[in-house]
C-alpha positions as CSV (number, residue, x, y, z in Angstrom):
1,M,-18.9,-15.0,27.3
2,P,-19.0,-12.9,24.1
3,L,-16.7,-9.9,23.8
4,P,-18.3,-6.5,23.6
5,S,-18.6,-4.8,20.2
6,I,-15.9,-2.2,19.6
7,W,-18.3,-0.3,17.3
8,S,-21.4,1.7,18.1
9,P,-24.6,0.6,16.5
10,G,-26.0,2.6,13.6
11,A,-25.1,3.9,10.2
12,S,-22.3,6.2,11.4
13,S,-20.4,3.6,13.5
14,A,-17.8,4.9,15.9
15,L,-15.2,3.1,17.9
16,L,-16.2,2.5,21.5
17,A,-14.0,2.8,24.6
18,S,-14.4,2.9,28.4
19,R,-13.9,6.3,30.2
20,H,-13.2,6.4,33.9
21,K,-16.0,8.3,35.6
22,A,-13.7,10.1,38.1
23,T,-10.5,10.8,36.1
24,G,-11.7,10.7,32.5
25,A,-8.9,8.3,31.5
26,I,-9.9,6.3,28.4
27,A,-9.3,2.6,27.8
28,F,-9.6,0.8,24.5
29,P,-11.0,-1.6,23.8
30,P,-14.0,-1.1,26.2
31,Y,-14.2,-3.2,29.4
32,V,-16.6,-6.1,29.4
33,E,-19.6,-5.9,31.7
34,S,-18.3,-8.7,33.9
35,S,-15.0,-6.8,34.5
36,P,-14.5,-5.5,38.1
37,L,-13.4,-2.2,36.5
38,D,-16.7,-1.8,34.5
39,D,-18.6,-0.1,37.4
40,A,-16.1,2.8,37.5
41,H,-16.3,3.3,33.7
42,E,-18.8,4.5,31.1
43,L,-19.0,3.6,27.5
44,V,-18.0,6.5,25.1
45,E,-17.7,6.9,21.3
46,L,-14.2,7.9,20.1
47,D,-13.6,10.4,17.3
48,G,-12.2,8.0,14.7
49,E,-9.8,10.4,13.0
50,G,-6.3,10.9,14.2
51,A,-2.6,11.3,13.4
52,V,0.1,8.6,13.1
53,Y,2.4,8.7,16.1
54,S,4.7,5.8,15.0
55,F,4.6,3.0,12.5
56,T,6.5,0.1,11.0
57,V,6.3,-1.8,7.8
58,I,6.1,-5.6,8.0
59,H,7.6,-7.7,5.2
60,P,6.1,-11.2,5.4
61,S,8.1,-14.1,4.1
62,P,7.8,-14.5,0.3
63,K,6.5,-18.0,0.9
64,S,3.4,-16.5,2.5
65,G,2.3,-14.7,-0.6
66,E,1.3,-11.7,1.6
67,P,2.4,-8.2,0.5
68,P,4.1,-5.8,2.9
69,F,1.8,-4.0,5.3
70,A,2.0,-1.2,7.8
71,L,1.2,-1.3,11.5
72,G,1.2,1.8,13.7
73,Y,-0.1,3.9,16.5
74,V,-2.7,6.5,15.8
75,D,-3.4,9.3,18.2
76,L,-7.1,10.1,18.5
77,P,-8.6,13.0,20.4
78,G,-9.5,12.1,23.9
79,P,-6.5,11.5,24.2
80,V,-6.2,7.9,23.2
81,R,-3.5,6.1,21.2
82,I,-4.6,3.0,19.3
83,F,-2.5,0.4,17.5
84,G,-3.7,-1.1,14.2
85,R,-3.2,-1.8,10.5
86,L,-2.6,1.3,8.4
87,Q,-4.0,1.1,4.9
88,G,-3.5,3.4,2.0
89,A,-1.8,3.8,-1.4
90,Q,1.2,5.5,0.1
91,R,3.7,4.6,2.8
92,P,2.6,6.1,6.1
93,A,4.5,9.1,7.6
94,I,4.5,10.5,11.1
95,G,1.6,13.0,11.3
96,D,-0.4,11.5,8.4
97,R,-4.1,11.5,9.1
98,Y,-6.0,8.2,9.3
99,R,-9.6,7.2,10.0
100,A,-10.7,4.1,11.8
101,V,-13.1,1.9,9.8
102,P,-14.7,-1.5,10.4
103,D,-12.9,-4.5,9.1
104,A,-14.1,-8.1,9.0
105,A,-10.7,-9.7,9.6
106,F,-9.3,-7.4,12.3
107,G,-12.3,-5.6,13.8
108,Y,-10.9,-2.2,12.6
109,V,-8.2,-0.8,10.4
110,F,-7.1,2.8,9.7
111,D,-7.6,4.2,6.2
112,R,-5.4,7.1,5.1
113,I,-7.2,10.4,4.7
114,E,-6.0,11.5,1.3
115,G,-4.3,14.9,1.2
116,S,-3.3,14.6,4.8
117,A,0.5,15.0,4.5
118,P,2.0,16.3,7.7
């Protein structure tokens, strides 16, 4: 069974999530149609811009040839907190603004919104 897309179709793609019809609680990624929870949820688009809640910088082994990279939690309106790779020229800081963008390797990453210092 294929996994659902986490992106809405169209030119202005938005991350998709499941919202509980009774409580409004949001779950990301969205539930698959075969999930027993799917009937109680509706598919919604998330606002893809949010603020860094917490982060860490990973330093892979020098043997890997991979440069250090940041992973973190980004708080989006809704409220929903999503974990992902943080990209940008500067080291992240708590409160920095990031935008979710599609990524071929990871499905999504967060790009820093320049001029967004806390």
